[in-house]
ROSE-4610 file (N, C-alpha, C; in Angstrom, 1 decimal, always signed):
// ROSE-4610
residu = [X/X/X/X/X/X/X/X/X/X/X/X/X/X/X/X/X/X/X/X/X/X/X/X/X/X/X/X/X/X/X/X/X/X/X/X/X/X/X/X/X/X/X/X/X/X/X/X/X/X/X/X/X/X/X/X/X/X/X/X/X/X/X/X/X/X/X/X/X/X/X/X/X/X/X/X/X/X/X/X/X/X/X/X/X/X/X/X/X/X/X/X/X/X/X/X/X/X/X/X/X/X/X/X/X/X/X/X/X/X/X/X/X/X/X/X/X/X/X/X/X/X/X/X/X/X/X/X/X/X/X/X/X/X/X/X/X/X/X/X/X/X/X/X/X/X/X/X/X/X/X/X/X/X/X/X/X/X/X/X/X/X/X/X/X/X/X/X/X/X/X/X/X/X/X/X/X/X/X/X/X/X/X/X/X/X/X/X/X/X/X/X/X/X/X/X/X/X/X/X/X/X/X/X/X/X/X/X/X/X/X/X/X/X/X/X/X/X/X/X/X/X/X/X/X/X/X/X/X/X/X/X/X/X/X/X/X/X/X/X/X/X/X/X/X/X/X/X/X/X/X/X/X/X/X/X/X/X/X/X/X/X/X/X/X/X/X/X/X/X/X/X/X/X/X/X/X/X/X/X/X/X/X/X/X/X/X/X/X/X/X/X/X/X/X/X/X/X/X/X/X/X/X/X/X/X/X/X/X/X/X/X/X/X/X/X/X/X/X/X/X/X/X/X/X/X/X/X/X/X/X/X/X/X/X/X/X/X/X/X/X/X/X/X/X/X/X/X/X/X/X/X/X/X/X/X/X/X/X/X/X/X/X/X/X/X/X/X/X/X/X/X/X/X/X/X/X/X/X/X/X/X/X/X/X/X/X/X/X/X/X/X/X/X/X/X/X/X/X/X/X/X/X/X/X/X/X/X/X/X/X/X/X/X/X/X/X/X/X/X/X/X/X/X/X/X/X/X/X/X/X/X/X/X/X/X/X/X/X/X/X/X/X/X/X/X/X/X/X/X/X/X/X/X/X/X/X/X/X/X/X/X/X/X/X/X/X/X/X/X/X/X/X/X/X/X/X/X/X/X/X/X/X/X/X/X/X/X/X/X/X/X/X/X/X/X/X/X/X/X/X/X/X/X/X/X/X/X/X/X/X/X/X/X/X/X/X/X/X/X/X/X/X/X/X/X/X/X/X/X/X/X/X/X/X/X/X/X/X/X/X/X/X/X/X/X/X/X/X/X/X/X/X/X/X/X/X/X/X/X/X/X/X/X/X/X/X/X/X/X/X/X/X/X/X/X/X/X/X/X/X/X/X/X/X/X/X/X/X/X/X/X/X/X/X/X/X/X/X/X]
num = [1/1/1/2/2/2/3/3/3/4/4/4/5/5/5/6/6/6/7/7/7/8/8/8/9/9/9/10/10/10/11/11/11/12/12/12/13/13/13/14/14/14/15/15/15/16/16/16/17/17/17/18/18/18/19/19/19/20/20/20/21/21/21/22/22/22/23/23/23/24/24/24/25/25/25/26/26/26/27/27/27/28/28/28/29/29/29/30/30/30/31/31/31/32/32/32/33/33/33/34/34/34/35/35/35/36/36/36/37/37/37/38/38/38/39/39/39/40/40/40/41/41/41/42/42/42/43/43/43/44/44/44/45/45/45/46/46/46/47/47/47/48/48/48/49/49/49/50/50/50/51/51/51/52/52/52/53/53/53/54/54/54/55/55/55/56/56/56/57/57/57/58/58/58/59/59/59/60/60/60/61/61/61/62/62/62/63/63/63/64/64/64/65/65/65/66/66/66/67/67/67/68/68/68/69/69/69/70/70/70/71/71/71/72/72/72/73/73/73/74/74/74/75/75/75/76/76/76/77/77/77/78/78/78/79/79/79/80/80/80/81/81/81/82/82/82/83/83/83/84/84/84/85/85/85/86/86/86/87/87/87/88/88/88/89/89/89/90/90/90/91/91/91/92/92/92/93/93/93/94/94/94/95/95/95/96/96/96/97/97/97/98/98/98/99/99/99/100/100/100/101/101/101/102/102/102/103/103/103/104/104/104/105/105/105/106/106/106/107/107/107/108/108/108/109/109/109/110/110/110/111/111/111/112/112/112/113/113/113/114/114/114/115/115/115/116/116/116/117/117/117/118/118/118/119/119/119/120/120/120/121/121/121/122/122/122/123/123/123/124/124/124/125/125/125/126/126/126/127/127/127/128/128/128/129/129/129/130/130/130/131/131/131/132/132/132/133/133/133/134/134/134/135/135/135/136/136/136/137/137/137/138/138/138/139/139/139/140/140/140/141/141/141/142/142/142/143/143/143/144/144/144/145/145/145/146/146/146/147/147/147/148/148/148/149/149/149/150/150/150/151/151/151/152/152/152/153/153/153/154/154/154/155/155/155/156/156/156/157/157/157/158/158/158/159/159/159/160/160/160/161/161/161/162/162/162/163/163/163/164/164/164/165/165/165/166/166/166/167/167/167/168/168/168/169/169/169/170/170/170/171/171/171/172/172/172/173/173/173/174/174/174/175/175/175/176/176/176/177/177/177/178/178/178/179/179/179/180/180/180/181/181/181/182/182/182/183/183/183/184/184/184/185/185/185/186/186/186/187/187/187/188/188/188/189/189/189/190/190/190/191/191/191/192/192/192/193/193/193/194/194/194/195/195/195/196/196/196/197/197/197/198/198/198/199/199/199/200/200/200]
x = [-2.5/-3.7/-5.0/-5.9/-7.1/-8.1/-9.1/-10.1/-10.8/-11.1/-11.9/-11.1/-9.8/-9.0/-9.0/-8.9/-8.8/-10.1/-11.2/-12.5/-12.7/-12.4/-12.6/-11.7/-10.4/-9.5/-10.0/-10.5/-11.0/-12.1/-13.1/-14.2/-13.8/-12.8/-12.4/-11.7/-11.0/-10.4/-11.4/-12.4/-13.4/-14.2/-14.4/-15.2/-14.2/-13.0/-11.9/-11.9/-11.8/-11.8/-13.1/-14.2/-15.5/-15.6/-15.1/-15.0/-14.1/-13.0/-12.0/-12.6/-13.3/-13.9/-15.0/-15.7/-16.7/-16.1/-14.9/-14.3/-13.8/-13.1/-12.5/-13.6/-14.8/-15.8/-16.6/-16.2/-16.7/-18.0/-18.3/-19.6/-19.5/-20.4/-20.2/-20.7/-21.4/-21.9/-21.3/-21.0/-20.6/-21.9/-21.7/-22.9/-23.3/-24.5/-24.9/-24.1/-23.6/-22.8/-21.8/-20.9/-19.9/-19.9/-19.8/-19.9/-18.5/-18.3/-17.1/-17.3/-16.3/-16.5/-16.2/-17.2/-17.1/-16.7/-15.7/-15.3/-16.4/-16.7/-17.9/-17.2/-15.9/-15.2/-15.2/-15.5/-15.5/-14.2/-14.4/-13.4/-12.8/-11.3/-10.6/-10.3/-10.4/-10.3/-8.9/-7.9/-6.6/-5.7/-5.1/-4.2/-2.7/-2.2/-0.7/+0.1/+0.8/+1.4/+2.9/+3.7/+5.1/+5.3/+6.1/+6.4/+7.9/+8.3/+9.8/+10.1/+11.3/+11.8/+10.9/+10.4/+9.7/+8.1/+7.7/+6.4/+5.4/+5.6/+4.7/+4.0/+2.9/+2.2/+2.0/+2.5/+2.4/+1.4/+0.3/-0.8/-0.7/-0.4/-0.2/-1.6/-1.6/-2.8/-2.9/-4.1/-4.2/-4.4/-4.0/-4.1/-5.6/-6.0/-7.4/-7.5/-8.5/-8.7/-9.3/-9.3/-9.6/-11.0/-12.0/-13.4/-13.8/-12.9/-13.1/-12.1/-11.3/-10.3/-11.0/-12.1/-12.9/-13.7/-14.3/-15.1/-16.5/-17.0/-18.2/-18.2/-19.5/-19.5/-20.0/-19.3/-19.6/-20.8/-21.5/-22.6/-22.1/-21.9/-21.7/-22.9/-23.1/-24.3/-23.8/-23.7/-23.1/-21.5/-20.8/-19.3/-18.7/-19.3/-18.5/-19.1/-20.4/-21.0/-20.9/-20.6/-20.2/-21.0/-21.8/-22.4/-22.0/-22.6/-22.3/-23.6/-23.5/-24.8/-24.9/-26.3/-26.6/-26.6/-26.2/-26.2/-25.4/-24.4/-23.5/-21.9/-21.5/-20.1/-19.3/-18.1/-17.2/-16.4/-16.0/-15.0/-13.6/-13.3/-12.0/-12.0/-11.1/-11.2/-11.2/-11.7/-11.8/-10.6/-9.4/-8.2/-7.7/-8.0/-7.6/-8.6/-9.9/-10.8/-10.7/-10.3/-10.2/-9.0/-7.9/-6.6/-7.0/-7.7/-7.9/-8.8/-9.7/-10.6/-9.9/-9.0/-8.4/-7.4/-6.6/-5.7/-6.4/-7.6/-8.3/-8.8/-9.3/-9.8/-8.7/-7.5/-6.4/-6.1/-6.1/-5.7/-6.8/-8.0/-9.0/-9.0/-8.8/-8.9/-7.7/-6.4/-5.3/-4.5/-3.4/-2.5/-1.3/-1.4/-0.3/-0.2/+1.1/+1.4/+1.1/+0.2/-0.1/+0.5/+1.2/+2.0/+1.5/+1.5/+1.2/+2.4/+2.3/+3.6/+4.6/+4.0/+5.0/+5.7/+5.4/+6.1/+7.0/+7.0/+7.7/+9.2/+9.8/+11.2/+11.6/+10.6/+10.9/+11.2/+10.3/+10.5/+9.1/+9.1/+7.8/+7.2/+8.1/+7.5/+6.8/+5.5/+4.7/+4.1/+4.2/+3.7/+2.5/+1.3/+0.1/-0.1/+0.0/-0.4/-1.5/-2.2/-3.2/-3.8/-4.9/-5.6/-7.1/-7.6/-9.1/-9.8/-10.1/-10.7/-12.1/-12.8/-14.3/-14.8/-15.5/-15.9/-17.2/-18.2/-19.4/-20.5/-21.4/-22.9/-23.0/-23.3/-23.5/-24.9/-25.5/-26.8/-27.4/-26.8/-27.3/-27.5/-26.6/-26.7/-27.6/-27.8/-28.6/-27.9/-26.6/-25.7/-24.6/-24.0/-22.7/-21.6/-20.5/-19.4/-18.1/-17.3/-16.1/-15.2/-14.1/-13.1/-11.8/-10.9/-9.6/-8.7/-7.8/-6.8/-5.5/-5.2/-4.2/-2.9/-1.9/-0.6/+0.1/+0.7/+1.4/+2.7/+3.7/+5.1/+5.7/+6.5/+7.1/+8.5/+8.8/+10.0/+11.2/+11.8/+13.1/+12.6/+11.4/+11.0/+11.1/+11.1/+11.4/+10.2/+9.0/+7.7/+6.7/+6.1/+4.9/+3.6/+2.6/+1.2/+0.0/-0.7/-1.7/-3.1/-4.1/-5.4/-6.6/-7.7/-8.8/-9.8/-10.2/-11.3/-12.5/-13.7/-14.8/-16.1/-16.8/-18.2/-19.2/-20.4/-21.6/-22.6/-23.4/-24.4/-25.6/-26.8/-28.0/-28.1/-28.6/-28.9/-29.7/-30.4/-31.4/-30.8/-29.6/-29.0/-29.0/-29.7/-30.0/-28.9/-28.6/-27.7/-28.0/-29.3/-29.7/-29.5/-29.4/-29.2/-27.7/-27.1/-25.7/-24.7/-24.8/-23.9/-23.7/-24.8/-24.6/-24.3/-24.7/-24.3/-22.7/-22.2/-20.8/-19.9/-20.5/-19.8/-19.8/-21.0/-21.1/-20.1/-20.1/-19.2/-17.9/-17.5/-16.0/-15.6/-16.5/-16.2/-16.0/-16.8/-16.6/-15.3/-14.9/-13.6/-12.5/-12.6/-11.5/-11.3/-12.5/-12.4/-11.9/-12.2/-11.6/-10.0/-9.7/-8.3/-7.5/-8.2/-7.6/-7.4/-8.3/-8.2/-7.0/-6.8/-5.8/-4.4/-4.3/-3.1/-2.9/-4.0/-3.7/-3.2/-3.6/-3.0/-1.6/-1.1/+0.2/+1.4]
y = [+35.1/+34.3/+35.2/+34.8/+35.4/+35.4/+36.2/+36.2/+34.9/+34.3/+33.2/+32.0/+32.0/+30.8/+30.9/+32.1/+32.2/+31.7/+31.9/+31.5/+29.9/+29.4/+28.0/+27.1/+27.5/+26.6/+26.1/+27.0/+26.6/+25.6/+26.0/+25.1/+23.7/+23.6/+22.2/+21.5/+22.2/+21.6/+21.1/+21.9/+21.4/+20.2/+20.1/+18.9/+17.8/+18.0/+16.9/+16.3/+17.1/+16.7/+16.0/+16.5/+15.8/+14.3/+14.2/+12.9/+12.0/+12.5/+11.7/+11.2/+12.1/+11.7/+10.6/+10.8/+9.8/+8.5/+8.4/+7.1/+6.6/+7.4/+6.9/+6.2/+6.8/+6.3/+5.1/+4.6/+3.4/+3.6/+4.8/+5.1/+6.4/+6.5/+7.7/+9.0/+8.9/+10.2/+10.2/+11.4/+11.5/+11.4/+10.6/+10.4/+11.7/+11.9/+13.1/+13.3/+12.3/+12.5/+11.2/+11.4/+10.4/+10.1/+8.8/+8.5/+8.1/+8.2/+7.8/+7.2/+6.8/+6.2/+7.3/+7.3/+8.2/+7.5/+7.9/+7.3/+7.5/+6.3/+6.4/+6.4/+6.1/+6.3/+7.8/+8.0/+9.3/+10.1/+11.3/+12.1/+12.8/+12.9/+13.4/+14.9/+15.8/+17.2/+17.6/+17.0/+17.5/+16.3/+16.4/+15.3/+15.8/+15.9/+16.4/+15.2/+14.5/+13.3/+13.2/+12.4/+12.2/+10.8/+10.2/+8.8/+8.5/+7.6/+7.4/+6.3/+5.9/+4.9/+3.7/+3.5/+2.1/+2.3/+3.4/+3.5/+4.1/+4.5/+5.0/+3.8/+4.0/+3.0/+3.5/+2.7/+3.0/+2.0/+2.6/+1.9/+1.9/+0.7/+0.6/+0.6/+0.9/+0.7/-0.8/-1.3/-2.7/-3.3/-4.5/-5.1/-5.6/-5.4/-5.7/-6.5/-7.4/-8.2/-7.3/-7.9/-7.2/-6.5/-7.4/-7.0/-5.7/-5.5/-4.2/-3.1/-3.4/-2.4/-1.3/-0.8/+0.2/+0.9/+2.0/+2.9/+2.3/+1.2/+0.7/-0.4/-0.8/-1.9/-3.1/-4.3/-5.5/-6.2/-6.9/-7.7/-9.2/-10.1/-11.4/-12.2/-12.9/-13.7/-15.3/-16.0/-17.3/-17.3/-18.5/-18.5/-17.8/-17.5/-17.0/-15.7/-15.5/-14.3/-13.1/-12.0/-10.7/-9.7/-8.7/-7.6/-6.4/-5.3/-4.1/-3.4/-2.8/-2.0/-0.8/-0.6/+0.4/+1.8/+2.9/+4.2/+4.3/+3.5/+3.6/+3.7/+4.9/+5.1/+5.7/+5.2/+5.7/+7.0/+7.8/+8.8/+8.5/+7.2/+6.6/+5.1/+4.4/+3.0/+2.5/+1.4/+0.9/+0.7/+0.4/+0.4/+1.6/+2.7/+4.0/+4.5/+4.3/+4.6/+3.9/+2.7/+1.9/+2.3/+2.7/+3.0/+4.2/+5.2/+6.5/+6.2/+5.4/+5.1/+4.5/+3.5/+2.8/+3.7/+4.5/+5.5/+6.4/+7.0/+7.9/+7.3/+6.1/+5.2/+4.9/+4.5/+4.3/+5.5/+6.7/+8.0/+8.3/+8.0/+8.4/+7.5/+6.2/+5.1/+4.7/+5.2/+5.0/+6.3/+6.0/+7.3/+7.2/+6.4/+6.1/+7.2/+7.6/+8.5/+7.6/+8.1/+7.3/+8.0/+7.1/+7.6/+7.0/+7.8/+7.3/+6.5/+5.6/+5.1/+6.0/+7.1/+8.2/+8.8/+8.6/+9.2/+8.1/+7.0/+5.9/+6.0/+6.7/+7.0/+7.7/+8.3/+9.0/+7.9/+7.0/+5.7/+5.1/+4.0/+3.3/+2.7/+2.4/+1.7/+0.4/+0.3/-0.8/-0.7/-1.7/-1.6/-2.5/-1.9/-2.7/-2.7/-4.1/-4.2/-5.2/-5.5/-6.5/-6.6/-7.5/-7.7/-7.4/-6.5/-6.3/-7.0/-8.4/-9.3/-9.2/-8.6/-8.5/-7.1/-6.4/-5.1/-4.9/-5.7/-5.5/-6.2/-6.4/-7.0/-8.4/-9.3/-10.8/-10.9/-11.4/-11.4/-12.6/-13.7/-14.9/-14.8/-14.0/-13.6/-12.5/-11.6/-10.4/-9.4/-9.4/-8.5/-8.1/-7.0/-6.5/-7.3/-7.5/-8.1/-7.3/-7.0/-6.4/-7.3/-7.7/-8.7/-8.1/-8.0/-7.5/-8.4/-9.1/-10.0/-9.1/-8.7/-7.9/-8.5/-7.9/-8.3/-7.3/-7.6/-6.4/-6.9/-6.0/-6.3/-5.4/-5.8/-4.9/-4.4/-3.2/-2.7/-3.5/-3.5/-4.4/-5.8/-6.1/-7.3/-8.4/-8.2/-9.2/-10.1/-9.7/-10.6/-10.0/-11.0/-10.7/-11.5/-10.7/-11.2/-11.0/-12.0/-11.8/-12.1/-11.4/-11.6/-11.3/-11.9/-11.6/-10.9/-9.8/-8.9/-9.0/-9.2/-9.4/-8.9/-8.1/-7.7/-7.8/-8.0/-8.2/-7.2/-6.6/-5.8/-6.1/-6.1/-6.4/-5.3/-5.7/-4.7/-5.5/-4.7/-5.3/-5.2/-4.8/-4.7/-3.4/-2.5/-1.1/-0.1/+0.8/+1.8/+2.4/+2.6/+3.3/+2.4/+1.1/+0.3/-0.2/-0.4/-1.0/+0.1/+1.3/+2.3/+2.5/+2.8/+2.8/+1.6/+0.4/-0.8/-1.1/-0.8/-0.9/+0.1/+1.3/+2.1/+1.7/+1.1/+0.5/-0.7/-1.6/-2.8/-2.4/-1.5/-1.2/-0.5/+0.3/+1.0/-0.1/-1.1/-2.2/-2.8/-3.2/-3.8/-2.8/-1.6/-0.6/-0.4/-0.5/-0.3/-1.6/-2.7/-3.9/-4.0/-3.5/-3.5/-2.5/-1.4/-0.4/-0.8/-1.7/-2.2/-3.3/-4.0/-4.8/-4.0/-2.9/-2.2/-1.6/-1.1/-0.6/-1.6/-2.9/-3.9/-4.5/-3.9/-4.5/-3.8]
z = [-20.6/-20.6/-20.9/-21.8/-22.0/-20.9/-21.1/-19.8/-19.9/-21.3/-21.4/-20.8/-21.0/-20.4/-18.9/-18.4/-16.9/-16.3/-16.9/-16.4/-16.6/-17.7/-18.1/-17.2/-17.0/-16.3/-15.0/-14.1/-12.7/-12.8/-13.9/-14.0/-14.4/-15.3/-15.8/-14.7/-13.8/-12.8/-11.7/-11.5/-10.5/-11.1/-12.4/-13.0/-12.9/-13.1/-13.1/-11.7/-10.6/-9.2/-8.8/-9.3/-9.0/-9.6/-10.8/-11.4/-10.8/-10.3/-9.5/-8.3/-7.5/-6.2/-6.4/-7.5/-7.8/-8.0/-8.8/-9.1/-7.9/-6.9/-5.8/-4.8/-4.8/-4.0/-4.6/-5.8/-6.4/-7.1/-7.5/-8.3/-9.0/-10.0/-10.8/-10.2/-9.0/-8.4/-7.0/-6.5/-5.3/-4.2/-3.1/-2.2/-1.6/-1.0/-0.3/+0.9/+1.7/+2.8/+2.9/+3.7/+4.0/+5.4/+5.9/+7.3/+7.8/+9.1/+9.8/+11.1/+11.8/+13.2/+14.3/+15.3/+16.3/+17.6/+18.4/+19.7/+20.8/+21.5/+22.4/+23.9/+23.9/+25.3/+25.8/+27.1/+27.6/+27.1/+26.7/+26.4/+27.6/+27.3/+28.4/+28.1/+29.3/+29.1/+28.8/+29.4/+29.3/+28.9/+27.7/+27.4/+27.2/+28.3/+28.5/+29.1/+28.4/+28.9/+28.6/+29.4/+29.0/+29.2/+28.3/+28.3/+28.4/+29.3/+29.4/+28.3/+28.4/+27.2/+27.3/+26.1/+25.9/+26.4/+27.0/+27.7/+26.7/+25.5/+24.5/+23.9/+23.3/+22.5/+21.0/+20.1/+18.6/+18.0/+17.5/+16.8/+15.3/+14.7/+13.3/+12.5/+11.3/+10.4/+10.2/+10.5/+10.4/+9.0/+8.8/+7.5/+7.3/+6.0/+5.8/+4.5/+4.3/+3.2/+2.0/+0.9/-0.4/-0.3/+0.3/+0.3/+1.1/+2.0/+2.8/+2.6/+1.5/+1.1/+0.1/+0.6/-0.1/+0.9/+0.4/+1.2/+1.4/+0.7/+0.8/+1.9/+2.3/+3.5/+2.9/+3.0/+2.5/+3.2/+2.3/+3.0/+2.7/+3.6/+3.5/+3.3/+2.2/+2.1/+1.8/+2.9/+2.7/+2.6/+2.4/+2.6/+1.4/+0.2/-1.0/-1.6/-1.3/-1.9/-1.1/-1.8/-1.2/-2.1/-1.4/-2.1/-1.2/-1.5/-0.7/-0.3/+0.9/+1.4/+0.5/+0.1/-0.7/+0.1/-0.5/+0.0/+1.3/+1.5/+2.7/+2.2/+2.4/+2.1/+3.1/+3.5/+4.5/+3.9/+4.9/+4.4/+4.0/+4.6/+4.2/+4.4/+4.1/+4.1/+5.6/+5.9/+7.3/+8.0/+7.4/+8.1/+8.7/+7.9/+8.5/+9.5/+9.3/+10.2/+11.6/+11.6/+12.8/+13.5/+12.8/+13.4/+14.1/+13.5/+14.2/+15.5/+15.4/+16.6/+17.7/+17.3/+18.3/+19.0/+18.3/+18.8/+19.8/+19.4/+20.2/+21.4/+21.2/+22.5/+23.4/+23.1/+24.0/+24.7/+23.9/+24.5/+25.6/+25.4/+26.3/+27.6/+27.3/+28.3/+29.1/+28.7/+29.4/+29.7/+30.3/+30.7/+29.7/+28.6/+27.7/+26.6/+26.3/+25.2/+23.8/+23.0/+21.9/+20.6/+19.9/+18.7/+17.4/+16.3/+14.9/+14.5/+13.5/+13.0/+12.4/+11.9/+11.4/+12.4/+13.7/+14.8/+15.4/+15.0/+15.7/+15.9/+15.0/+15.1/+16.4/+17.1/+18.4/+19.5/+19.5/+20.6/+20.4/+19.6/+19.3/+20.7/+21.6/+22.7/+22.5/+23.1/+22.7/+21.4/+20.6/+19.2/+19.0/+18.6/+18.4/+16.8/+16.3/+14.9/+14.9/+13.7/+13.6/+12.3/+12.2/+11.1/+11.3/+10.6/+10.6/+9.6/+10.1/+9.1/+8.8/+9.7/+9.5/+9.8/+8.8/+9.1/+8.1/+8.4/+7.6/+8.1/+7.2/+7.6/+7.1/+8.1/+7.8/+7.6/+6.4/+6.2/+6.9/+7.0/+7.7/+9.2/+9.8/+11.2/+11.5/+10.6/+10.8/+11.7/+11.5/+12.4/+11.7/+12.2/+11.7/+12.6/+11.9/+12.7/+12.5/+13.5/+13.5/+14.3/+13.5/+14.2/+14.0/+15.1/+15.0/+15.8/+14.9/+15.4/+15.8/+17.0/+17.4/+17.9/+17.7/+18.2/+18.9/+20.1/+20.9/+21.0/+20.6/+20.7/+21.6/+22.6/+23.5/+22.9/+23.5/+23.1/+23.0/+21.7/+21.6/+21.1/+21.1/+20.4/+21.4/+22.8/+23.7/+23.9/+23.6/+23.7/+22.8/+22.3/+21.5/+22.0/+22.1/+22.6/+21.5/+21.3/+20.3/+21.0/+20.5/+21.1/+20.0/+19.9/+19.0/+19.8/+19.1/+19.6/+18.6/+19.0/+18.1/+18.8/+18.0/+18.5/+17.4/+17.9/+16.9/+17.4/+16.4/+16.8/+15.7/+16.1/+15.2/+14.2/+13.0/+12.0/+11.0/+10.1/+9.0/+7.6/+7.3/+6.2/+5.4/+6.1/+5.3/+6.0/+5.2/+5.7/+7.0/+7.2/+8.4/+9.7/+9.6/+10.7/+10.7/+9.6/+9.5/+10.0/+9.6/+9.9/+11.4/+12.1/+13.6/+14.4/+13.8/+14.4/+14.2/+13.1/+12.8/+13.8/+13.9/+14.9/+16.3/+16.7/+18.0/+18.3/+17.3/+17.4/+17.3/+16.3/+16.3/+17.7/+18.4/+19.6/+20.7/+20.7/+21.7/+21.6/+20.3/+20.0/+20.5/+20.1/+20.4/+22.0/+22.7/+24.2/+24.8/+24.4/+24.9/+24.6/+23.4/+23.1/+23.9/+24.2/+25.0/+26.5/+27.0/+28.3/+28.3/+27.2/+27.1/+27.1/+26.4/+26.4/+27.8/+28.5/+29.8/+30.7/+30.6/+31.5/+31.2/+30.1/+29.7/+30.5]
């Protein structure tokens, strides 16, 4: 390979990856920063736990509707109109972010061993699935809404319990207020769900 080709190939690859990233984020330019959800439950210093048969908790990635199957934050304006918050982009889609948040919150607030679905072959134990039906800003209410319809299935499928968790936080529709409001609302939902798991 000539020296020219050795220099040009890495540059072409970098430009290609930059273009792909811009496409994945839904725009032509990569945003200056990406946002994520941060757990607000008190952190535990030592997480060394053992689970007997059926005692672990497996938290699945929630099902999400099309309007939030993106790294952008939807703005609901009336029953049918949807836009997106300007200059607000998540580092991943809300289903993955919320699963991570819920898993970490359950770990912090309970004594349960928490598993990812990829580890379910070990012993899924108590399985938490659900639908994350709202995860955005409602213009008419002037607030963000996070709604999680959860289902809890015990080991062996002997019983299934469902419960809806919902939280609202005020915001004005700008990225500066919507982002922290969603983080706060998602944490309230996650902590209530963790208490539900702890009492199972």
